[in-house]
C-alpha positions, 0 to 999 in steps of 0.5 A: 666656635663661630669662626670655625663654622664660617670657615667651613661654610666658605670651604663648603661653598668653594667645593660646591662651585669647583664641583659645578664647574667640573660638571659643566666642563664635562657636559660641554665635551659629552656630546661627541665624547669617546672617553671612558668617562662617558660610558654608561652602566652595562656598556663595553669599550675598547681602549684606543689610547691615552690622551696626551699628557695623561699622568695616570697612564702608566698606573692604569696600564699596570692595573690592566687598562691598556690599549686594546683592553675591553673594559665593561662599565659596572657603574657610571658615575664618580668613580667610574666602576669598571671590569677589566679581564678579571679585575674590578676597580674604580677610576676617578672622572678626571682619569677616565676623561683621559682614557680614549675608547671605542664605545659600544652602542649596546648596553647589557 
């Protein structure tokens, strides 16, 4: 039993370190970020384009998140909850980092 507990503790520590690295890398780019991941709750954004090499671009377009679409952020975090037209859905932080937008300055 103790071997299983030790393995779980090792996995937990690795996951904590990975999440910390992700958070730190995000904070580095956040200063001048124009990606959807930096939008705050209540903020609106207009999708400009997807970052080169975005693997989720086609799936996001199918969900309505396409160039020129207006997106309202319902809840920031991971996942980011958004509304596009009449649809509401969540987008993971990694995918949201690939959606480049014109963020509005007003929060409703």
